[in-house]
Biopython code that builds the backbone (N, CA, C, O; Angstrom):
import numpy as np
from Bio.PDB.StructureBuilder import StructureBuilder

atoms = [
    (1, "UNK", "N", (0.847, -1.171, 0.000)),
    (1, "UNK", "CA", (0.000, 0.000, 0.000)),
    (1, "UNK", "C", (0.894, 1.236, 0.000)),
    (1, "UNK", "O", (1.948, 1.252, 0.636)),
    (2, "UNK", "N", (0.460, 2.278, -0.724)),
    (2, "UNK", "CA", (1.160, 3.551, -0.704)),
    (2, "UNK", "C", (0.210, 4.645, -0.223)),
    (2, "UNK", "O", (-1.009, 4.536, -0.349)),
    (3, "UNK", "N", (0.797, 5.689, 0.324)),
    (3, "UNK", "CA", (0.047, 6.878, 0.710)),
    (3, "UNK", "C", (0.579, 8.038, -0.109)),
    (3, "UNK", "O", (1.789, 8.238, -0.208)),
    (4, "UNK", "N", (-0.322, 8.796, -0.691)),
    (4, "UNK", "CA", (0.038, 9.981, -1.458)),
    (4, "UNK", "C", (-0.490, 11.194, -0.700)),
    (4, "UNK", "O", (-1.663, 11.250, -0.331)),
    (5, "UNK", "N", (0.386, 12.155, -0.478)),
    (5, "UNK", "CA", (0.000, 13.419, 0.142)),
    (5, "UNK", "C", (0.231, 14.502, -0.909)),
    (5, "UNK", "O", (1.370, 14.805, -1.265)),
    (6, "UNK", "N", (-0.854, 15.075, -1.394)),
    (6, "UNK", "CA", (-0.767, 16.168, -2.362)),
    (6, "UNK", "C", (-1.090, 17.462, -1.630)),
    (6, "UNK", "O", (-2.196, 17.636, -1.120)),
    (7, "UNK", "N", (-0.127, 18.359, -1.582)),
    (7, "UNK", "CA", (-0.321, 19.662, -0.939)),
    (7, "UNK", "C", (-0.602, 20.677, -2.034)),
    (7, "UNK", "O", (0.266, 20.978, -2.853)),
    (8, "UNK", "N", (-1.813, 21.200, -2.041)),
    (8, "UNK", "CA", (-2.256, 22.083, -3.115)),
    (8, "UNK", "C", (-2.489, 23.477, -2.544)),
    (8, "UNK", "O", (-3.356, 23.679, -1.695)),
    (9, "UNK", "N", (-1.708, 24.423, -3.021)),
    (9, "UNK", "CA", (-1.901, 25.817, -2.630)),
    (9, "UNK", "C", (-2.863, 26.447, -3.625)),
    (9, "UNK", "O", (-2.589, 26.517, -4.823)),
    (10, "UNK", "N", (-3.994, 26.903, -3.103)),
    (10, "UNK", "CA", (-4.998, 27.531, -3.967)),
    (10, "UNK", "C", (-4.885, 29.045, -3.854)),
    (10, "UNK", "O", (-4.364, 29.575, -2.873)),
    (11, "UNK", "N", (-5.378, 29.722, -4.869)),
    (11, "UNK", "CA", (-5.357, 31.183, -4.865)),
    (11, "UNK", "C", (-6.223, 31.704, -3.717)),
    (11, "UNK", "O", (-7.230, 31.093, -3.360)),
    (12, "UNK", "N", (-5.816, 32.843, -3.142)),
    (12, "UNK", "CA", (-6.614, 33.416, -2.045)),
    (12, "UNK", "C", (-8.085, 33.563, -2.439)),
    (12, "UNK", "O", (-8.413, 33.929, -3.567)),
    (13, "UNK", "N", (-8.934, 33.273, -1.498)),
    (13, "UNK", "CA", (-10.395, 33.378, -1.664)),
    (13, "UNK", "C", (-10.984, 32.313, -2.595)),
    (13, "UNK", "O", (-12.163, 32.402, -2.937)),
    (14, "UNK", "N", (-10.211, 31.313, -3.014)),
    (14, "UNK", "CA", (-10.717, 30.303, -3.952)),
    (14, "UNK", "C", (-10.780, 28.899, -3.359)),
    (14, "UNK", "O", (-11.129, 27.947, -4.058)),
    (15, "UNK", "N", (-10.447, 28.762, -2.080)),
    (15, "UNK", "CA", (-10.404, 27.430, -1.463)),
    (15, "UNK", "C", (-11.758, 26.732, -1.520)),
    (15, "UNK", "O", (-11.819, 25.546, -1.847)),
    (16, "UNK", "N", (-12.840, 27.435, -1.210)),
    (16, "UNK", "CA", (-14.167, 26.811, -1.224)),
    (16, "UNK", "C", (-14.542, 26.336, -2.622)),
    (16, "UNK", "O", (-15.123, 25.262, -2.778)),
    (17, "UNK", "N", (-14.210, 27.134, -3.645)),
    (17, "UNK", "CA", (-14.481, 26.727, -5.031)),
    (17, "UNK", "C", (-13.701, 25.463, -5.374)),
    (17, "UNK", "O", (-14.232, 24.535, -5.984)),
    (18, "UNK", "N", (-12.426, 25.443, -4.970)),
    (18, "UNK", "CA", (-11.590, 24.278, -5.238)),
    (18, "UNK", "C", (-12.169, 23.034, -4.574)),
    (18, "UNK", "O", (-12.292, 21.990, -5.215)),
    (19, "UNK", "N", (-12.523, 23.138, -3.303)),
    (19, "UNK", "CA", (-13.036, 21.979, -2.561)),
    (19, "UNK", "C", (-14.342, 21.473, -3.166)),
    (19, "UNK", "O", (-14.564, 20.263, -3.213)),
    (20, "UNK", "N", (-15.197, 22.359, -3.622)),
    (20, "UNK", "CA", (-16.452, 21.944, -4.265)),
    (20, "UNK", "C", (-16.172, 21.117, -5.509)),
    (20, "UNK", "O", (-16.781, 20.066, -5.710)),
    (21, "UNK", "N", (-15.255, 21.587, -6.344)),
    (21, "UNK", "CA", (-14.905, 20.850, -7.567)),
    (21, "UNK", "C", (-14.244, 19.528, -7.202)),
    (21, "UNK", "O", (-14.563, 18.492, -7.786)),
    (22, "UNK", "N", (-13.323, 19.556, -6.238)),
    (22, "UNK", "CA", (-12.643, 18.334, -5.821)),
    (22, "UNK", "C", (-13.649, 17.291, -5.342)),
    (22, "UNK", "O", (-13.609, 16.140, -5.775)),
    (23, "UNK", "N", (-14.543, 17.693, -4.454)),
    (23, "UNK", "CA", (-15.506, 16.746, -3.879)),
    (23, "UNK", "C", (-16.452, 16.166, -4.919)),
    (23, "UNK", "O", (-16.938, 15.048, -4.744)),
    (24, "UNK", "N", (-16.723, 16.890, -5.989)),
    (24, "UNK", "CA", (-17.568, 16.353, -7.060)),
    (24, "UNK", "C", (-16.890, 15.177, -7.757)),
    (24, "UNK", "O", (-17.567, 14.322, -8.328)),
    (25, "UNK", "N", (-15.559, 15.129, -7.716)),
    (25, "UNK", "CA", (-14.792, 14.074, -8.377)),
    (25, "UNK", "C", (-14.522, 12.876, -7.461)),
    (25, "UNK", "O", (-14.144, 11.807, -7.941)),
    (26, "UNK", "N", (-14.711, 13.041, -6.166)),
    (26, "UNK", "CA", (-14.361, 11.999, -5.198)),
    (26, "UNK", "C", (-15.057, 10.660, -5.464)),
    (26, "UNK", "O", (-14.380, 9.633, -5.429)),
    (27, "UNK", "N", (-16.366, 10.611, -5.726)),
    (27, "UNK", "CA", (-16.995, 9.299, -5.945)),
    (27, "UNK", "C", (-16.378, 8.510, -7.105)),
    (27, "UNK", "O", (-16.228, 7.292, -7.014)),
    (28, "UNK", "N", (-16.023, 9.194, -8.181)),
    (28, "UNK", "CA", (-15.405, 8.503, -9.320)),
    (28, "UNK", "C", (-14.041, 7.942, -8.935)),
    (28, "UNK", "O", (-13.688, 6.833, -9.336)),
    (29, "UNK", "N", (-13.279, 8.700, -8.162)),
    (29, "UNK", "CA", (-11.953, 8.229, -7.750)),
    (29, "UNK", "C", (-12.082, 7.051, -6.791)),
    (29, "UNK", "O", (-11.375, 6.054, -6.935)),
    (30, "UNK", "N", (-12.972, 7.160, -5.819)),
    (30, "UNK", "CA", (-13.122, 6.068, -4.849)),
    (30, "UNK", "C", (-13.608, 4.778, -5.493)),
    (30, "UNK", "O", (-13.416, 3.699, -4.933)),
    (31, "UNK", "N", (-14.232, 4.872, -6.656)),
    (31, "UNK", "CA", (-14.700, 3.682, -7.370)),
    (31, "UNK", "C", (-13.588, 3.022, -8.185)),
    (31, "UNK", "O", (-13.781, 1.927, -8.713)),
    (32, "UNK", "N", (-12.446, 3.662, -8.293)),
    (32, "UNK", "CA", (-11.344, 3.109, -9.078)),
    (32, "UNK", "C", (-10.752, 1.874, -8.395)),
    (32, "UNK", "O", (-10.718, 1.775, -7.169)),
    (33, "UNK", "N", (-10.290, 0.945, -9.219)),
    (33, "UNK", "CA", (-9.604, -0.238, -8.697)),
    (33, "UNK", "C", (-8.353, 0.199, -7.945)),
    (33, "UNK", "O", (-7.560, 0.989, -8.455)),
    (34, "UNK", "N", (-8.182, -0.310, -6.747)),
    (34, "UNK", "CA", (-6.988, -0.027, -5.970)),
    (34, "UNK", "C", (-7.069, 1.184, -5.061)),
    (34, "UNK", "O", (-6.146, 1.428, -4.283)),
    (35, "UNK", "N", (-8.154, 1.952, -5.137)),
    (35, "UNK", "CA", (-8.305, 3.114, -4.255)),
    (35, "UNK", "C", (-8.807, 2.648, -2.893)),
    (35, "UNK", "O", (-9.857, 2.014, -2.795)),
    (36, "UNK", "N", (-8.064, 2.959, -1.860)),
    (36, "UNK", "CA", (-8.428, 2.582, -0.498)),
    (36, "UNK", "C", (-9.019, 3.774, 0.246)),
    (36, "UNK", "O", (-9.975, 3.630, 1.008)),
    (37, "UNK", "N", (-8.445, 4.947, 0.019)),
    (37, "UNK", "CA", (-8.891, 6.150, 0.720)),
    (37, "UNK", "C", (-8.545, 7.365, -0.137)),
    (37, "UNK", "O", (-7.518, 7.383, -0.816)),
    (38, "UNK", "N", (-9.416, 8.388, -0.101)),
    (38, "UNK", "CA", (-9.199, 9.581, -0.920)),
    (38, "UNK", "C", (-10.058, 10.702, -0.365)),
    (38, "UNK", "O", (-11.285, 10.646, -0.444)),
    (39, "UNK", "N", (-9.413, 11.730, 0.203)),
    (39, "UNK", "CA", (-10.195, 12.831, 0.769)),
    (39, "UNK", "C", (-9.345, 14.101, 0.883)),
    (39, "UNK", "O", (-8.119, 14.029, 0.964)),
    (40, "UNK", "N", (-10.008, 15.266, 0.890)),
    (40, "UNK", "CA", (-9.302, 16.522, 1.118)),
    (40, "UNK", "C", (-9.304, 16.867, 2.608)),
    (40, "UNK", "O", (-10.192, 16.452, 3.353)),
    (41, "UNK", "N", (-8.303, 17.627, 3.026)),
    (41, "UNK", "CA", (-8.228, 18.099, 4.407)),
    (41, "UNK", "C", (-7.657, 19.517, 4.403)),
    (41, "UNK", "O", (-6.899, 19.892, 3.509)),
    (42, "UNK", "N", (-8.034, 20.296, 5.419)),
    (42, "UNK", "CA", (-7.518, 21.654, 5.554)),
    (42, "UNK", "C", (-6.908, 21.835, 6.935)),
    (42, "UNK", "O", (-7.231, 21.105, 7.872)),
    (43, "UNK", "N", (-6.023, 22.818, 7.046)),
    (43, "UNK", "CA", (-5.385, 23.117, 8.322)),
    (43, "UNK", "C", (-6.416, 23.593, 9.342)),
    (43, "UNK", "O", (-7.343, 24.334, 9.013)),
    (44, "UNK", "N", (-6.233, 23.154, 10.577)),
    (44, "UNK", "CA", (-7.017, 23.689, 11.695)),
    (44, "UNK", "C", (-6.036, 24.229, 12.733)),
    (44, "UNK", "O", (-4.919, 23.728, 12.863)),
    (45, "UNK", "N", (-6.453, 25.230, 13.451)),
    (45, "UNK", "CA", (-5.598, 25.829, 14.470)),
    (45, "UNK", "C", (-5.768, 25.061, 15.777)),
    (45, "UNK", "O", (-6.840, 25.072, 16.382)),
    (46, "UNK", "N", (-4.702, 24.398, 16.202)),
    (46, "UNK", "CA", (-4.739, 23.620, 17.440)),
    (46, "UNK", "C", (-4.065, 24.343, 18.597)),
    (46, "UNK", "O", (-4.129, 23.891, 19.740)),
    (47, "UNK", "N", (-3.421, 25.464, 18.300)),
    (47, "UNK", "CA", (-2.698, 26.185, 19.330)),
    (47, "UNK", "C", (-1.320, 25.623, 19.621)),
    (47, "UNK", "O", (-0.631, 26.123, 20.510)),
    (48, "UNK", "N", (-0.902, 24.603, 18.901)),
    (48, "UNK", "CA", (0.426, 24.027, 19.085)),
    (48, "UNK", "C", (1.442, 24.967, 18.435)),
    (48, "UNK", "O", (1.298, 25.342, 17.271)),
    (49, "UNK", "N", (2.465, 25.342, 19.196)),
    (49, "UNK", "CA", (3.406, 26.372, 18.757)),
    (49, "UNK", "C", (4.133, 26.029, 17.461)),
    (49, "UNK", "O", (4.403, 26.926, 16.662)),
    (50, "UNK", "N", (4.448, 24.795, 17.235)),
    (50, "UNK", "CA", (5.245, 24.415, 16.060)),
    (50, "UNK", "C", (4.398, 24.181, 14.821)),
    (50, "UNK", "O", (4.931, 23.870, 13.756)),
    (51, "UNK", "N", (3.106, 24.324, 14.947)),
    (51, "UNK", "CA", (2.225, 24.071, 13.812)),
    (51, "UNK", "C", (2.268, 25.253, 12.843)),
    (51, "UNK", "O", (2.120, 26.408, 13.242)),
    (52, "UNK", "N", (2.470, 24.944, 11.580)),
    (52, "UNK", "CA", (2.402, 25.962, 10.528)),
    (52, "UNK", "C", (0.998, 25.930, 9.932)),
    (52, "UNK", "O", (0.524, 24.879, 9.501)),
    (53, "UNK", "N", (0.341, 27.080, 9.909)),
    (53, "UNK", "CA", (-1.007, 27.168, 9.345)),
    (53, "UNK", "C", (-0.948, 27.844, 7.987)),
    (53, "UNK", "O", (-0.254, 28.844, 7.810)),
    (54, "UNK", "N", (-1.674, 27.294, 7.037)),
    (54, "UNK", "CA", (-1.778, 27.908, 5.715)),
    (54, "UNK", "C", (-3.234, 27.819, 5.294)),
    (54, "UNK", "O", (-3.726, 26.737, 4.973)),
    (55, "UNK", "N", (-3.911, 28.933, 5.296)),
    (55, "UNK", "CA", (-5.338, 28.949, 4.987)),
    (55, "UNK", "C", (-5.626, 28.781, 3.500)),
    (55, "UNK", "O", (-6.784, 28.645, 3.107)),
    (56, "UNK", "N", (-4.586, 28.790, 2.671)),
    (56, "UNK", "CA", (-4.762, 28.573, 1.236)),
    (56, "UNK", "C", (-4.300, 27.180, 0.817)),
    (56, "UNK", "O", (-4.157, 26.904, -0.374)),
    (57, "UNK", "N", (-4.068, 26.312, 1.781)),
    (57, "UNK", "CA", (-3.580, 24.966, 1.495)),
    (57, "UNK", "C", (-4.700, 23.943, 1.652)),
    (57, "UNK", "O", (-5.423, 23.937, 2.649)),
    (58, "UNK", "N", (-4.828, 23.081, 0.651)),
    (58, "UNK", "CA", (-5.710, 21.918, 0.744)),
    (58, "UNK", "C", (-4.806, 20.702, 0.594)),
    (58, "UNK", "O", (-4.072, 20.583, -0.388)),
    (59, "UNK", "N", (-4.860, 19.809, 1.559)),
    (59, "UNK", "CA", (-4.049, 18.597, 1.523)),
    (59, "UNK", "C", (-4.942, 17.436, 1.121)),
    (59, "UNK", "O", (-5.967, 17.175, 1.751)),
    (60, "UNK", "N", (-4.540, 16.744, 0.066)),
    (60, "UNK", "CA", (-5.275, 15.574, -0.400)),
    (60, "UNK", "C", (-4.557, 14.342, 0.141)),
    (60, "UNK", "O", (-3.362, 14.159, -0.093)),
    (61, "UNK", "N", (-5.285, 13.505, 0.858)),
    (61, "UNK", "CA", (-4.730, 12.273, 1.417)),
    (61, "UNK", "C", (-5.290, 11.112, 0.606)),
    (61, "UNK", "O", (-6.502, 10.926, 0.504)),
    (62, "UNK", "N", (-4.377, 10.337, 0.035)),
    (62, "UNK", "CA", (-4.777, 9.207, -0.813)),
    (62, "UNK", "C", (-4.066, 7.949, -0.336)),
    (62, "UNK", "O", (-2.890, 7.988, 0.028)),
    (63, "UNK", "N", (-4.781, 6.845, -0.341)),
    (63, "UNK", "CA", (-4.161, 5.541, -0.095)),
    (63, "UNK", "C", (-4.541, 4.640, -1.254)),
    (63, "UNK", "O", (-5.710, 4.532, -1.625)),
    (64, "UNK", "N", (-3.527, 3.996, -1.818)),
    (64, "UNK", "CA", (-3.708, 3.137, -2.983)),
    (64, "UNK", "C", (-3.098, 1.772, -2.711)),
    (64, "UNK", "O", (-2.154, 1.638, -1.932)),
    (65, "UNK", "N", (-3.649, 0.774, -3.359)),
    (65, "UNK", "CA", (-3.169, -0.604, -3.204)),
    (65, "UNK", "C", (-1.686, -0.694, -3.548)),
    (65, "UNK", "O", (-0.925, -1.370, -2.856)),
    (66, "UNK", "N", (-1.278, -0.012, -4.617)),
    (66, "UNK", "CA", (0.116, -0.031, -5.045)),
    (66, "UNK", "C", (0.367, 1.133, -6.002)),
    (66, "UNK", "O", (-0.561, 1.853, -6.374)),
    (67, "UNK", "N", (1.613, 1.309, -6.393)),
    (67, "UNK", "CA", (1.987, 2.411, -7.286)),
    (67, "UNK", "C", (1.260, 2.303, -8.620)),
    (67, "UNK", "O", (0.857, 3.317, -9.191)),
    (68, "UNK", "N", (1.091, 1.094, -9.117)),
    (68, "UNK", "CA", (0.428, 0.911, -10.407)),
    (68, "UNK", "C", (-1.013, 1.418, -10.372)),
    (68, "UNK", "O", (-1.468, 2.053, -11.323)),
    (69, "UNK", "N", (-1.728, 1.146, -9.289)),
    (69, "UNK", "CA", (-3.111, 1.633, -9.166)),
    (69, "UNK", "C", (-3.136, 3.157, -9.149)),
    (69, "UNK", "O", (-4.015, 3.767, -9.759)),
    (70, "UNK", "N", (-2.182, 3.777, -8.457)),
    (70, "UNK", "CA", (-2.115, 5.237, -8.421)),
    (70, "UNK", "C", (-1.792, 5.807, -9.802)),
    (70, "UNK", "O", (-2.391, 6.795, -10.226)),
    (71, "UNK", "N", (-0.847, 5.181, -10.500)),
    (71, "UNK", "CA", (-0.508, 5.650, -11.851)),
    (71, "UNK", "C", (-1.694, 5.490, -12.797)),
    (71, "UNK", "O", (-1.915, 6.348, -13.652)),
    (72, "UNK", "N", (-2.456, 4.413, -12.661)),
    (72, "UNK", "CA", (-3.676, 4.250, -13.464)),
    (72, "UNK", "C", (-4.657, 5.381, -13.166)),
    (72, "UNK", "O", (-5.302, 5.905, -14.074)),
    (73, "UNK", "N", (-4.766, 5.752, -11.897)),
    (73, "UNK", "CA", (-5.630, 6.860, -11.484)),
    (73, "UNK", "C", (-5.241, 8.153, -12.201)),
    (73, "UNK", "O", (-6.108, 8.914, -12.632)),
    (74, "UNK", "N", (-3.947, 8.396, -12.326)),
    (74, "UNK", "CA", (-3.469, 9.624, -12.960)),
    (74, "UNK", "C", (-3.882, 9.727, -14.422)),
    (74, "UNK", "O", (-3.935, 10.827, -14.972)),
    (75, "UNK", "N", (-4.174, 8.603, -15.054)),
    (75, "UNK", "CA", (-4.528, 8.592, -16.475)),
    (75, "UNK", "C", (-6.032, 8.580, -16.729)),
    (75, "UNK", "O", (-6.450, 8.522, -17.885)),
    (76, "UNK", "N", (-6.853, 8.633, -15.688)),
    (76, "UNK", "CA", (-8.302, 8.540, -15.886)),
    (76, "UNK", "C", (-8.873, 9.824, -16.483)),
    (76, "UNK", "O", (-8.379, 10.917, -16.207)),
    (77, "UNK", "N", (-9.911, 9.687, -17.300)),
    (77, "UNK", "CA", (-10.552, 10.878, -17.881)),
    (77, "UNK", "C", (-11.119, 11.831, -16.829)),
    (77, "UNK", "O", (-11.056, 13.048, -17.000)),
    (78, "UNK", "N", (-11.678, 11.284, -15.735)),
    (78, "UNK", "CA", (-12.247, 12.190, -14.734)),
    (78, "UNK", "C", (-11.167, 12.988, -14.008)),
    (78, "UNK", "O", (-11.425, 14.120, -13.596)),
    (79, "UNK", "N", (-9.967, 12.435, -13.838)),
    (79, "UNK", "CA", (-8.906, 13.213, -13.210)),
    (79, "UNK", "C", (-8.402, 14.294, -14.164)),
    (79, "UNK", "O", (-8.117, 15.414, -13.739)),
    (80, "UNK", "N", (-8.295, 13.971, -15.427)),
    (80, "UNK", "CA", (-7.901, 14.989, -16.414)),
    (80, "UNK", "C", (-8.916, 16.123, -16.453)),
    (80, "UNK", "O", (-8.539, 17.293, -16.523)),
    (81, "UNK", "N", (-10.201, 15.784, -16.409)),
    (81, "UNK", "CA", (-11.249, 16.817, -16.415)),
    (81, "UNK", "C", (-11.159, 17.678, -15.156)),
    (81, "UNK", "O", (-11.299, 18.898, -15.228)),
    (82, "UNK", "N", (-10.927, 17.056, -14.019)),
    (82, "UNK", "CA", (-10.765, 17.791, -12.758)),
    (82, "UNK", "C", (-9.599, 18.775, -12.855)),
    (82, "UNK", "O", (-9.722, 19.929, -12.444)),
    (83, "UNK", "N", (-8.463, 18.315, -13.401)),
    (83, "UNK", "CA", (-7.306, 19.206, -13.535)),
    (83, "UNK", "C", (-7.642, 20.430, -14.382)),
    (83, "UNK", "O", (-7.213, 21.541, -14.069)),
    (84, "UNK", "N", (-8.402, 20.229, -15.444)),
    (84, "UNK", "CA", (-8.818, 21.363, -16.277)),
    (84, "UNK", "C", (-9.718, 22.318, -15.496)),
    (84, "UNK", "O", (-9.611, 23.535, -15.642)),
    (85, "UNK", "N", (-10.595, 21.769, -14.677)),
    (85, "UNK", "CA", (-11.534, 22.598, -13.915)),
    (85, "UNK", "C", (-10.850, 23.446, -12.847)),
    (85, "UNK", "O", (-11.305, 24.552, -12.555)),
    (86, "UNK", "N", (-9.775, 22.948, -12.266)),
    (86, "UNK", "CA", (-9.143, 23.663, -11.151)),
    (86, "UNK", "C", (-7.875, 24.420, -11.540)),
    (86, "UNK", "O", (-7.294, 25.104, -10.698)),
    (87, "UNK", "N", (-7.438, 24.317, -12.773)),
    (87, "UNK", "CA", (-6.137, 24.892, -13.143)),
    (87, "UNK", "C", (-6.028, 26.384, -12.844)),
    (87, "UNK", "O", (-4.942, 26.857, -12.510)),
    (88, "UNK", "N", (-7.114, 27.132, -12.955)),
    (88, "UNK", "CA", (-7.064, 28.571, -12.687)),
    (88, "UNK", "C", (-7.244, 28.912, -11.207)),
    (88, "UNK", "O", (-7.176, 30.080, -10.824)),
    (89, "UNK", "N", (-7.471, 27.899, -10.383)),
    (89, "UNK", "CA", (-7.641, 28.104, -8.943)),
    (89, "UNK", "C", (-6.374, 27.779, -8.157)),
    (89, "UNK", "O", (-6.253, 28.150, -6.989)),
    (90, "UNK", "N", (-5.437, 27.090, -8.791)),
    (90, "UNK", "CA", (-4.275, 26.514, -8.105)),
    (90, "UNK", "C", (-3.018, 27.342, -8.367)),
    (90, "UNK", "O", (-2.737, 27.739, -9.497)),
    (91, "UNK", "N", (-2.273, 27.591, -7.290)),
    (91, "UNK", "CA", (-0.985, 28.276, -7.418)),
    (91, "UNK", "C", (0.187, 27.300, -7.446)),
    (91, "UNK", "O", (1.213, 27.585, -8.064)),
    (92, "UNK", "N", (0.046, 26.151, -6.785)),
    (92, "UNK", "CA", (1.147, 25.202, -6.761)),
    (92, "UNK", "C", (0.744, 23.879, -6.144)),
    (92, "UNK", "O", (-0.208, 23.797, -5.367)),
    (93, "UNK", "N", (1.496, 22.834, -6.508)),
    (93, "UNK", "CA", (1.225, 21.482, -6.012)),
    (93, "UNK", "C", (2.557, 20.814, -5.676)),
    (93, "UNK", "O", (3.516, 20.894, -6.445)),
    (94, "UNK", "N", (2.603, 20.157, -4.521)),
    (94, "UNK", "CA", (3.731, 19.283, -4.207)),
    (94, "UNK", "C", (3.172, 17.915, -3.839)),
    (94, "UNK", "O", (2.098, 17.803, -3.249)),
    (95, "UNK", "N", (3.917, 16.889, -4.195)),
    (95, "UNK", "CA", (3.499, 15.510, -3.925)),
    (95, "UNK", "C", (4.519, 14.814, -3.040)),
    (95, "UNK", "O", (5.724, 15.024, -3.175)),
    (96, "UNK", "N", (4.021, 13.982, -2.135)),
    (96, "UNK", "CA", (4.845, 13.040, -1.390)),
    (96, "UNK", "C", (4.207, 11.672, -1.591)),
    (96, "UNK", "O", (3.016, 11.487, -1.341)),
    (97, "UNK", "N", (5.005, 10.728, -2.041)),
    (97, "UNK", "CA", (4.547, 9.355, -2.233)),
    (97, "UNK", "C", (5.255, 8.525, -1.161)),
    (97, "UNK", "O", (6.482, 8.427, -1.143)),
    (98, "UNK", "N", (4.464, 7.934, -0.277)),
    (98, "UNK", "CA", (5.017, 7.283, 0.908)),
    (98, "UNK", "C", (4.663, 5.804, 0.969)),
    (98, "UNK", "O", (3.632, 5.365, 0.459)),
    (99, "UNK", "N", (5.552, 5.054, 1.609)),
    (99, "UNK", "CA", (5.296, 3.646, 1.888)),
    (99, "UNK", "C", (5.679, 3.390, 3.344)),
    (99, "UNK", "O", (6.745, 3.810, 3.792)),
    (100, "UNK", "N", (4.824, 2.713, 4.066)),
    (100, "UNK", "CA", (5.113, 2.397, 5.468)),
    (100, "UNK", "C", (6.339, 1.498, 5.558)),
    (100, "UNK", "O", (6.589, 0.673, 4.679)),
    (101, "UNK", "N", (7.085, 1.670, 6.620)),
    (101, "UNK", "CA", (8.284, 0.838, 6.824)),
    (101, "UNK", "C", (8.186, 0.086, 8.133)),
    (101, "UNK", "O", (9.095, -0.666, 8.483)),
]
sb = StructureBuilder()
sb.init_structure("model")
sb.init_model(0)
sb.init_chain("A")
sb.init_seg("    ")
for serial, (resi, resn, name, xyz) in enumerate(atoms, 1):
    if name == "N":
        sb.init_residue(resn, " ", resi, " ")
    sb.init_atom(name, np.array(xyz, "f"), 0.0, 1.0, " ", f" {name:<3s}", serial, name[0])
structure = sb.get_structure()
């Protein structure tokens, strides 16, 4: 199993629009072969001193059966359509692909 953490910085004042579009795509992604978990998350203020808060950040947490299932996901028509829908809302994306040890 792999975990993918996609950190997406959205343009100011556009986070709600981004999340609405993202959530519309979630059922199609969760129906894909090999998808174990797929959801967006946002920063919350816990009062912990070392916590960095970014109100323009949406973190996508994904769990996939294996790298091949995730790569298949990247080629799906619904993911391509989603990318087109959000391209003007996004300032930057970073990915972390993780495996438990």
